[in-house]
DRENDO-1510 file (C-alpha; in Angstrom, 1 decimal, always signed):
<recs>
REC; n; res; u; v; w
REC; 1; MET; +0.2; -0.4; +0.2 .
REC; 2; PHE; +1.5; +3.1; -0.9 .
REC; 3; GLU; -0.1; +5.3; +2.0 .
REC; 4; LEU; +1.9; +2.8; +4.5 .
REC; 5; LEU; +4.7; +3.3; +2.8 .
REC; 6; PHE; +5.0; +7.3; +2.1 .
REC; 7; THR; +3.9; +7.3; +5.9 .
REC; 8; SER; +6.2; +4.5; +7.6 .
REC; 9; PHE; +9.3; +7.3; +7.8 .
REC; 10; PRO; +9.1; +8.0; +11.3 .
REC; 11; VAL; +9.3; +4.3; +12.4 .
REC; 12; ILE; +12.3; +4.2; +10.0 .
REC; 13; ILE; +13.8; +7.2; +11.9 .
REC; 14; ARG; +13.1; +5.8; +15.3 .
REC; 15; TYR; +14.4; +2.3; +14.4 .
REC; 16; PHE; +17.7; +3.9; +13.3 .
REC; 17; GLN; +18.1; +6.0; +16.8 .
REC; 18; LEU; +17.2; +2.6; +18.6 .
REC; 19; LYS; +20.2; +1.2; +16.1 .
REC; 20; ARG; +21.9; +3.6; +16.8 .
REC; 21; ARG; +22.1; +3.4; +21.1 .
REC; 22; GLY; +22.6; +0.0; +20.4 .
REC; 23; GLU; +19.2; -0.8; +22.8 .
REC; 24; ALA; +16.9; -3.3; +21.2 .
REC; 25; MET; +13.7; -2.9; +19.2 .
REC; 26; SER; +10.5; -3.2; +21.4 .
REC; 27; VAL; +7.0; -2.3; +22.0 .
REC; 28; TRP; +7.5; +0.5; +24.5 .
REC; 29; ASN; +10.2; +2.4; +23.0 .
REC; 30; MET; +8.4; +2.3; +19.5 .
REC; 31; ARG; +4.8; +3.3; +20.7 .
REC; 32; THR; +5.0; +6.6; +19.7 .
REC; 33; ALA; +6.5; +5.8; +16.3 .
REC; 34; VAL; +3.9; +3.3; +15.6 .
REC; 35; PHE; +1.1; +5.7; +16.4 .
REC; 36; LEU; +2.6; +8.7; +14.6 .
REC; 37; TRP; +2.6; +6.2; +11.5 .
REC; 38; ALA; -1.3; +4.9; +12.3 .
REC; 39; GLY; -2.1; +8.1; +12.2 .
REC; 40; MET; -0.8; +9.9; +9.0 .
REC; 41; ALA; -1.7; +6.7; +7.8 .
REC; 42; PHE; -5.3; +7.4; +8.8 .
REC; 43; PHE; -4.9; +10.6; +7.8 .
REC; 44; LEU; -3.6; +10.0; +4.2 .
REC; 45; PHE; -5.9; +6.9; +2.9 .
REC; 46; THR; -8.8; +9.3; +4.3 .
REC; 47; LEU; -7.7; +12.5; +2.2 .
REC; 48; ILE; -6.9; +10.3; -0.7 .
REC; 49; PHE; -10.2; +8.3; -0.7 .
REC; 50; TYR; -12.0; +11.2; -0.2 .
REC; 51; PHE; -10.9; +13.7; -2.6 .
REC; 52; HIS; -10.5; +11.2; -5.2 .
REC; 53; PRO; -13.6; +8.6; -5.9 .
REC; 54; LYS; -13.5; +6.1; -7.5 .
REC; 55; SER; -16.0; +3.8; -9.2 .
REC; 56; TYR; -15.7; -0.1; -10.3 .
REC; 57; SER; -19.6; +0.3; -12.0 .
REC; 58; GLY; -18.6; +2.1; -15.0 .
REC; 59; LEU; -20.9; +1.1; -17.9 .
REC; 60; LEU; -21.2; +2.5; -21.2 .
REC; 61; PRO; -24.8; +2.2; -22.3 .
REC; 62; PHE; -26.4; +2.2; -25.6 .
REC; 63; ARG; -29.8; +2.0; -27.0 .
REC; 64; THR; -31.0; -0.8; -29.2 .
REC; 65; VAL; -34.5; -0.9; -31.6 .
REC; 66; SER; -37.2; -3.6; -31.3 .
REC; 67; VAL; -38.0; -4.5; -34.3 .
REC; 68; VAL; -41.7; -6.1; -34.3 .
REC; 69; ALA; -44.3; -6.0; -37.5 .
REC; 70; GLN; -47.4; -3.7; -37.5 .
REC; 71; THR; -49.6; -6.1; -39.5 .
REC; 72; ASN; -50.2; -9.9; -39.1 .
REC; 73; GLY; -49.4; -12.4; -41.2 .
REC; 74; PRO; -46.8; -15.5; -42.7 .
REC; 75; VAL; -43.2; -13.7; -43.6 .
REC; 76; THR; -42.5; -14.2; -47.2 .
REC; 77; GLU; -39.3; -12.6; -47.6 .
REC; 78; LEU; -36.3; -12.1; -45.2 .
REC; 79; ALA; -33.7; -9.7; -46.5 .
REC; 80; VAL; -31.2; -9.4; -43.5 .
REC; 81; GLN; -29.4; -11.5; -41.3 .
REC; 82; ASN; -27.4; -11.5; -38.1 .
REC; 83; GLY; -24.9; -9.2; -38.4 .
REC; 84; GLN; -25.9; -7.2; -41.2 .
REC; 85; ARG; -25.5; -3.7; -41.1 .
REC; 86; VAL; -28.7; -1.6; -42.0 .
REC; 87; ALA; -29.2; +2.0; -43.2 .
REC; 88; PRO; -32.2; +3.9; -43.1 .
REC; 89; GLY; -34.9; +2.6; -45.4 .
REC; 90; ASP; -33.3; -0.8; -45.4 .
REC; 91; LEU; -36.3; -3.8; -45.8 .
REC; 92; LEU; -36.0; -5.9; -43.3 .
REC; 93; PHE; -38.6; -8.5; -43.5 .
REC; 94; ARG; -42.1; -8.8; -45.8 .
REC; 95; ILE; -45.5; -9.9; -45.2 .
REC; 96; GLU; -48.5; -11.4; -46.9 .
REC; 97; ASP; -50.1; -8.7; -48.3 .
REC; 98; ASP; -52.7; -10.5; -51.0 .
REC; 99; SER; -55.7; -9.3; -48.6 .
REC; 100; GLN; -54.0; -5.7; -48.0 .
REC; 101; THR; -53.4; -5.0; -52.0 .
REC; 102; ALA; -57.0; -6.3; -52.8 .
REC; 103; ALA; -57.9; -3.6; -50.5 .
REC; 104; LEU; -55.6; -1.3; -52.4 .
REC; 105; LYS; -57.0; -1.7; -55.9 .
REC; 106; GLN; -60.5; -1.4; -54.3 .
REC; 107; ALA; -59.4; +2.1; -53.8 .
REC; 108; GLU; -58.2; +2.5; -56.6 .
REC; 109; ALA; -61.4; +1.6; -58.7 .
REC; 110; GLN; -63.3; +3.3; -56.4 .
REC; 111; TYR; -61.3; +6.6; -56.5 .
REC; 112; ALA; -61.0; +5.9; -60.5 .
REC; 113; ARG; -65.0; +5.8; -60.6 .
REC; 114; ILE; -65.3; +9.3; -59.1 .
REC; 115; ALA; -63.1; +10.5; -61.5 .
REC; 116; ALA; -65.4; +9.3; -64.2 .
REC; 117; ALA; -68.1; +10.9; -62.9 .
REC; 118; GLU; -66.2; +14.3; -62.5 .
REC; 119; ALA; -65.8; +13.7; -66.3 .
REC; 120; LYS; -69.8; +12.5; -66.7 .
REC; 121; SER; -70.7; +15.7; -64.7 .
REC; 122; ALA; -68.6; +18.2; -66.5 .
REC; 123; ASP; -70.6; +16.7; -69.9 .
REC; 124; MET; -74.0; +16.9; -68.0 .
REC; 125; LEU; -73.7; +20.9; -66.8 .
REC; 126; LYS; -72.6; +21.7; -70.6 .
REC; 127; VAL; -75.4; +20.2; -71.8 .
REC; 128; ALA; -77.6; +21.5; -69.1 .
REC; 129; GLU; -76.3; +25.3; -70.2 .
REC; 130; ALA; -77.0; +24.6; -74.0 .
REC; 131; ASN; -80.7; +23.3; -73.0 .
REC; 132; LEU; -80.6; +26.9; -70.4 .
REC; 133; ARG; -79.7; +28.8; -73.1 .
REC; 134; GLU; -82.4; +27.3; -76.1 .
REC; 135; ALA; -85.1; +28.0; -72.7 .
REC; 136; VAL; -84.2; +31.2; -72.6 .
REC; 137; ALA; -84.4; +32.1; -76.8 .
REC; 138; SER; -87.8; +30.2; -76.5 .
REC; 139; LEU; -88.7; +32.0; -74.0 .
REC; 140; ASP; -87.5; +35.6; -74.9 .
REC; 141; LEU; -89.5; +34.4; -78.9 .
REC; 142; LEU; -92.7; +33.2; -77.4 .
REC; 143; LYS; -92.8; +36.4; -75.0 .
REC; 144; VAL; -92.7; +38.5; -78.5 .
REC; 145; ASP; -95.1; +36.5; -80.0 .
REC; 146; LEU; -97.6; +37.2; -76.8 .
REC; 147; GLU; -96.6; +41.2; -76.8 .
REC; 148; ASN; -97.9; +41.1; -80.9 .
REC; 149; ALA; -100.9; +39.1; -79.9 .
REC; 150; GLN; -101.8; +41.7; -76.6 .
REC; 151; THR; -100.9; +44.3; -80.1 .
REC; 152; LEU; -103.5; +43.5; -81.9 .
REC; 153; ALA; -106.3; +42.0; -79.9 .
REC; 154; GLY; -106.0; +45.9; -78.8 .
REC; 155; ARG; -106.5; +46.8; -82.0 .
REC; 156; ASN; -109.6; +44.3; -82.9 .
REC; 157; VAL; -107.7; +42.6; -84.9 .
REC; 158; GLY; -106.4; +39.8; -83.2 .
REC; 159; THR; -108.2; +37.5; -81.1 .
REC; 160; GLN; -108.1; +36.5; -77.5 .
REC; 161; ASP; -108.1; +32.9; -77.6 .
REC; 162; ALA; -104.4; +33.4; -79.6 .
REC; 163; VAL; -103.2; +35.5; -76.6 .
REC; 164; ARG; -104.5; +33.0; -74.0 .
REC; 165; LYS; -102.5; +30.2; -75.8 .
REC; 166; LEU; -98.9; +32.5; -76.4 .
REC; 167; GLU; -99.6; +33.1; -72.3 .
REC; 168; ALA; -99.8; +30.2; -71.7 .
REC; 169; SER; -97.1; +28.8; -73.6 .
REC; 170; VAL; -95.0; +31.4; -72.1 .
REC; 171; SER; -95.5; +30.2; -68.5 .
REC; 172; VAL; -94.8; +26.6; -69.7 .
REC; 173; ALA; -91.5; +28.0; -71.5 .
REC; 174; GLU; -90.7; +29.7; -67.8 .
REC; 175; ALA; -91.2; +26.6; -66.4 .
REC; 176; GLY; -88.6; +25.1; -68.9 .
REC; 177; LEU; -86.5; +27.9; -67.9 .
REC; 178; ALA; -86.4; +26.7; -64.2 .
REC; 179; ALA; -86.1; +23.4; -64.6 .
REC; 180; ALA; -83.2; +24.0; -66.7 .
REC; 181; GLN; -81.5; +26.2; -64.2 .
REC; 182; ALA; -82.0; +23.9; -61.5 .
REC; 183; GLN; -80.4; +21.2; -63.6 .
REC; 184; VAL; -77.5; +23.7; -64.3 .
REC; 185; ASP; -77.2; +24.5; -60.6 .
REC; 186; GLN; -77.3; +20.8; -59.3 .
REC; 187; ALA; -74.6; +20.1; -62.4 .
REC; 188; GLN; -72.5; +22.9; -60.6 .
REC; 189; THR; -73.4; +21.5; -57.3 .
REC; 190; ASP; -72.0; +18.1; -58.3 .
REC; 191; ILE; -68.8; +19.4; -59.5 .
REC; 192; GLU; -68.2; +22.0; -56.9 .
REC; 193; GLN; -69.3; +20.2; -53.8 .
REC; 194; THR; -70.0; +16.8; -54.0 .
REC; 195; LEU; -67.8; +15.2; -56.1 .
REC; 196; PRO; -64.7; +17.3; -54.3 .
REC; 197; ALA; -66.1; +15.7; -51.4 .
REC; 198; GLU; -66.3; +12.1; -52.9 .
REC; 199; ARG; -63.0; +12.1; -54.3 .
REC; 200; LYS; -60.9; +13.5; -51.2 .
REC; 201; THR; -63.3; +10.1; -49.4 .
REC; 202; ALA; -61.9; +8.2; -51.9 .
REC; 203; GLU; -58.2; +10.0; -51.9 .
REC; 204; ALA; -58.7; +9.0; -48.2 .
REC; 205; ALA; -59.7; +5.5; -49.2 .
REC; 206; VAL; -56.4; +4.8; -51.4 .
REC; 207; GLN; -54.1; +6.4; -48.8 .
REC; 208; SER; -55.4; +4.3; -46.2 .
REC; 209; ALA; -55.0; +1.0; -48.0 .
REC; 210; GLN; -51.5; +2.3; -49.2 .
REC; 211; VAL; -50.5; +3.1; -45.8 .
REC; 212; ALA; -51.6; -0.9; -45.0 .
REC; 213; LEU; -50.2; -1.8; -47.6 .
REC; 214; ASP; -46.8; -0.4; -46.9 .
REC; 215; ARG; -46.6; -1.9; -43.7 .
REC; 216; THR; -46.7; -5.4; -45.1 .
REC; 217; GLU; -42.8; -4.1; -46.1 .
REC; 218; VAL; -40.8; -4.0; -42.8 .
REC; 219; ARG; -37.8; -1.3; -42.8 .
REC; 220; SER; -35.4; +0.1; -41.1 .
REC; 221; PHE; -35.8; +3.3; -39.6 .
REC; 222; THR; -32.5; +3.9; -38.4 .
REC; 223; GLY; -28.6; +2.5; -39.4 .
REC; 224; GLY; -26.6; -0.2; -37.1 .
REC; 225; VAL; -26.2; -4.0; -36.7 .
REC; 226; VAL; -28.8; -6.6; -37.0 .
REC; 227; THR; -28.7; -9.2; -34.4 .
REC; 228; GLN; -31.2; -11.4; -32.4 .
REC; 229; LEU; -33.0; -12.3; -35.8 .
REC; 230; ALA; -35.6; -14.4; -34.4 .
REC; 231; MET; -37.7; -15.2; -37.3 .
REC; 232; SER; -37.5; -17.1; -41.1 .
REC; 233; VAL; -39.6; -17.3; -44.0 .
REC; 234; GLY; -42.9; -18.7; -43.1 .
REC; 235; SER; -42.9; -17.7; -39.1 .
REC; 236; PRO; -45.8; -15.5; -38.7 .
REC; 237; ALA; -44.8; -11.8; -38.1 .
REC; 238; SER; -45.0; -10.7; -34.1 .
REC; 239; GLN; -46.7; -7.5; -33.0 .
REC; 240; LEU; -45.4; -7.8; -28.9 .
REC; 241; ILE; -42.8; -5.4; -28.5 .
REC; 242; LEU; -41.5; -8.1; -26.0 .
REC; 243; SER; -41.2; -10.4; -28.1 .
REC; 244; PRO; -39.4; -8.8; -31.3 .
REC; 245; ALA; -38.4; -10.0; -34.3 .
REC; 246; MET; -35.0; -8.6; -34.2 .
REC; 247; VAL; -33.1; -5.6; -32.4 .
REC; 248; ILE; -30.8; -3.1; -34.6 .
REC; 249; ILE; -27.7; -1.8; -32.5 .
REC; 250; PRO; -28.1; +1.7; -33.4 .
REC; 251; ASP; -24.9; +3.9; -34.9 .
REC; 252; ARG; -23.7; +6.5; -32.5 .
REC; 253; PRO; -25.0; +9.8; -33.3 .
REC; 254; ALA; -21.7; +11.7; -34.4 .
REC; 255; ASP; -22.9; +14.9; -33.1 .
REC; 256; ILE; -23.6; +13.2; -30.1 .
REC; 257; PRO; -20.7; +13.0; -27.8 .
REC; 258; LEU; -20.4; +9.7; -25.9 .
REC; 259; ARG; -20.8; +9.4; -21.8 .
REC; 260; ILE; -20.3; +6.4; -19.2 .
REC; 261; THR; -22.2; +6.4; -16.4 .
REC; 262; ALA; -20.7; +5.2; -13.3 .
REC; 263; GLY; -22.7; +5.2; -9.3 .
REC; 264; PHE; -20.9; +6.9; -6.8 .
REC; 265; SER; -21.0; +6.4; -3.3 .
REC; 266; GLN; -23.3; +9.4; -2.1 .
REC; 267; VAL; -20.7; +10.6; +0.2 .
REC; 268; ALA; -18.7; +12.0; -3.1 .
REC; 269; ARG; -21.4; +14.5; -3.6 .
REC; 270; ALA; -19.4; +17.2; -1.8 .
REC; 271; THR; -16.3; +16.5; -4.1 .
REC; 272; ILE; -17.2; +15.8; -7.4 .
REC; 273; TYR; -18.3; +18.2; -9.6 .
REC; 274; GLU; -18.9; +19.1; -13.4 .
REC; 275; GLY; -15.3; +19.6; -15.2 .
REC; 276; MET; -13.5; +17.3; -12.4 .
REC; 277; PRO; -10.8; +15.2; -14.6 .
REC; 278; ALA; -10.9; +12.0; -14.3 .
REC; 279; GLU; -9.5; +8.4; -15.7 .
REC; 280; ILE; -11.6; +5.9; -17.7 .
REC; 281; ALA; -10.3; +2.4; -18.0 .
REC; 282; CYS; -12.3; -0.7; -19.7 .
REC; 283; ASP; -12.0; -4.5; -20.1 .
REC; 284; SER; -12.5; -4.0; -23.6 .
REC; 285; ASN; -9.6; -1.0; -23.9 .
REC; 286; ILE; -7.0; -3.9; -22.3 .
REC; 287; GLY; -3.9; -4.5; -24.7 .
REC; 288; MET; -0.5; -5.9; -24.2 .
REC; 289; SER; +0.8; -2.7; -25.6 .
REC; 290; PHE; -1.1; -0.9; -23.1 .
REC; 291; HIS; -2.0; +2.1; -25.0 .
REC; 292; ASN; -4.9; +3.7; -24.8 .
REC; 293; ALA; -6.1; +1.5; -21.8 .
REC; 294; ILE; -6.7; +4.6; -19.6 .
REC; 295; LEU; -7.9; +7.0; -21.2 .
REC; 296; PRO; -8.4; +11.0; -19.5 .
REC; 297; ALA; -12.1; +12.1; -18.9 .
REC; 298; LYS; -14.4; +14.4; -17.2 .
REC; 299; VAL; -17.2; +15.1; -15.1 .
REC; 300; ALA; -20.0; +15.9; -17.7 .
REC; 301; PHE; -23.2; +16.1; -15.4 .
REC; 302; VAL; -24.5; +14.8; -12.2 .
REC; 303; GLN; -27.8; +13.2; -12.1 .
REC; 304; PRO; -29.6; +15.5; -10.0 .
REC; 305; ALA; -31.4; +12.9; -7.7 .
REC; 306; ILE; -30.9; +8.6; -6.1 .
REC; 307; ALA; -32.6; +6.9; -8.5 .
REC; 308; ILE; -33.9; +4.6; -6.0 .
REC; 309; GLY; -35.6; +6.6; -4.1 .
REC; 310; GLN; -38.5; +7.6; -7.0 .
REC; 311; ILE; -42.0; +6.3; -6.5 .
REC; 312; VAL; -44.3; +4.6; -8.9 .
REC; 313; PRO; -48.1; +4.9; -8.2 .
REC; 314; GLY; -49.4; +2.4; -6.3 .
REC; 315; GLY; -52.2; +0.9; -4.6 .
REC; 316; ARG; -50.2; +0.5; -1.1 .
REC; 317; LEU; -48.4; +3.3; +1.0 .
REC; 318; LEU; -44.5; +3.9; +0.8 .
REC; 319; GLU; -42.7; +1.9; +3.4 .
REC; 320; PRO; -39.6; +3.7; +3.7 .
REC; 321; ASN; -37.8; +0.9; +5.9 .
REC; 322; GLN; -38.4; -1.1; +3.2 .
REC; 323; GLY; -36.0; +0.6; +1.1 .
REC; 324; LEU; -32.7; +0.6; +3.1 .
REC; 325; ALA; -30.4; -0.3; +0.1 .
REC; 326; ARG; -28.5; +3.4; -0.5 .
REC; 327; GLY; -28.4; +4.2; -3.7 .
REC; 328; SER; -25.6; +5.7; -5.9 .
REC; 329; MET; -25.0; +8.8; -7.0 .
REC; 330; VAL; -25.2; +9.4; -11.1 .
REC; 331; VAL; -22.6; +10.5; -12.9 .
REC; 332; PHE; -21.3; +11.2; -16.8 .
REC; 333; PHE; -18.6; +11.3; -17.8 .
REC; 334; GLU; -17.3; +12.6; -21.2 .
REC; 335; LEU; -13.9; +12.0; -22.6 .
REC; 336; ASN; -11.5; +14.6; -23.6 .
REC; 337; HIS; -10.7; +13.4; -27.0 .
REC; 338; PRO; -13.3; +12.4; -29.4 .
REC; 339; GLU; -11.0; +10.3; -31.3 .
REC; 340; HIS; -11.1; +8.0; -28.2 .
REC; 341; GLN; -15.2; +7.4; -29.2 .
REC; 342; GLN; -14.0; +4.9; -31.6 .
REC; 343; ILE; -12.1; +2.8; -29.5 .
REC; 344; MET; -15.1; +2.3; -26.9 .
REC; 345; LEU; -17.2; -0.8; -27.2 .
REC; 346; ASP; -21.2; -0.4; -26.4 .
REC; 347; GLY; -21.5; -1.8; -23.0 .
REC; 348; SER; -18.0; -2.4; -21.9 .
REC; 349; GLY; -16.8; -2.5; -17.9 .
REC; 350; CYS; -15.5; +0.5; -16.8 .
REC; 351; ILE; -13.1; +1.2; -13.8 .
REC; 352; ILE; -13.4; +5.2; -13.3 .
REC; 353; GLN; -11.3; +7.6; -11.0 .
REC; 354; THR; -11.9; +11.1; -10.3 .
REC; 355; TYR; -9.3; +13.8; -9.6 .
REC; 356; THR; -9.9; +16.7; -6.9 .
REC; 357; ASP; -8.3; +19.7; -8.6 .
REC; 358; ASN; -10.6; +22.7; -8.0 .
REC; 359; LEU; -9.0; +23.6; -4.5 .
REC; 360; GLU; -7.3; +26.7; -3.5 .
REC; 361; GLY; -3.7; +27.2; -1.8 .
REC; 362; ILE; -0.7; +25.3; -0.5 .
REC; 363; SER; -3.3; +22.6; +0.8 .
REC; 364; GLY; -5.2; +22.1; -2.2 .
REC; 365; HIS; -2.0; +21.6; -4.3 .
REC; 366; ILE; -1.3; +18.9; -2.0 .
REC; 367; ILE; -4.1; +17.0; -2.4 .
REC; 368; ALA; -4.5; +17.6; -5.4 .
REC; 369; ALA; -0.9; +15.9; -6.0 .
REC; 370; THR; -1.5; +13.1; -3.8 .
REC; 371; GLY; -3.7; +11.8; -6.6 .
REC; 372; VAL; -1.4; +10.5; -8.2 .
REC; 373; VAL; -1.0; +7.6; -5.4 .
REC; 374; LYS; -4.6; +7.0; -7.0 .
REC; 375; ALA; -3.1; +7.2; -10.6 .
REC; 376; VAL; -0.3; +4.2; -9.9 .
REC; 377; GLY; -2.9; +2.2; -8.5 .
REC; 378; LEU; -5.4; +2.6; -10.9 .
REC; 379; ARG; -2.6; +1.8; -13.6 .
REC; 380; LEU; -1.1; -1.5; -11.3 .
REC; 381; LYS; -5.5; -2.8; -11.5 .
REC; 382; VAL; -5.4; -2.6; -15.2 .
REC; 383; TRP; -1.8; -4.6; -15.6 .
REC; 384; GLY; -3.3; -7.1; -12.7 .
REC; 385; ALA; -6.4; -7.6; -15.3 .
REC; 386; LEU; -4.4; -8.0; -18.2 .
REC; 387; ILE; -1.6; -10.1; -16.6 .
REC; 388; SER; -4.7; -12.4; -14.3 .
REC; 389; GLY; -7.1; -12.5; -17.9 .
REC; 390; ILE; -10.1; -12.3; -15.4 .
REC; 391; GLY; -10.9; -8.6; -16.1 .
REC; 392; LEU; -11.1; -5.4; -13.7 .
REC; 393; ALA; -12.5; -7.1; -11.3 .
REC; 394; GLY; -14.2; -5.1; -8.5 .
REC; 395; GLY; -17.1; -4.3; -6.5 .
REC; 396; GLY; -18.9; -1.4; -4.9 .
REC; 397; SER; -17.9; +2.4; -4.8 .
REC; 398; HIS; -15.4; +4.4; -2.6 .
</recs>
């Protein structure tokens, strides 16, 4: 232990004093030196472990995408295999689509019928407008004849019978004109209101049928690697999120820095701060060359709550005595050098060693200097893990 070695000088000095005097060492004449050694060692232990907390629970978390179907049916085509990299929009598998195809054809036929009805209504409007013009012309002609008959009857040249007949003809022509106008209005209503509404309904039906058909082709929404493929051609497509057809490990976003999480003792809250320097050693980065085995990092974010204290609504009242286990303070770390993100393996277990360097004065510099003990210890632990082949074994955090 470095701490015991660094604080052993009182015992060493006392030993040489007794040797120079020719006195034999005993519990009595060594008691002061031993007590001084123990006190200094305890103080140094406390100083180092308090101001430079370590966590064995470092983890590089990552997300997965569960792929499930949005419609029922047997799988007719499987386009990927385990370990294959996919891009957004790539086909993953197809589902039997006979019913969806039939529904789409029916919706398209209905849409075509509406389009034909629109063309027919346009022709009917032209015919109705021609009939209206004919009725207007016939009515105008009859009105002229009526005026002439009334003039002749007023001069006692014509007869009242002729006037009454023309009046009846004008009334019939006016009724015909109103009917022709009604036909024009009806055709315009069909073109401007009824058929557009039916067209929108038909378009919505086509879109709905197309969406249902598209759901028979399951495509990737993200780029990544396919794993845990649990289906084959002929398998029923699962719609249960708890039983996905496959899982995709997404690629890391290029614009979001990689973050490593670790749980620290709640006592460390007094010393851990954002921007605090740290070193990260992960099992997956240990190699014979020791190159990139320990990566410099910094504290990016300290979670403002302890997870174990969260309350989920339920039918029972909270009983604090049932939660005796103390939760960890979750801390997020970012690597100092972005190029190191490429060598990090998702899900890696890591040791996180932090170093206090924000204290001022001579005492602050002394405390910062004691961090070298923890740095050397971390490197020795990595060497031990390399030699033993069992990884960065350890538990708890302190």
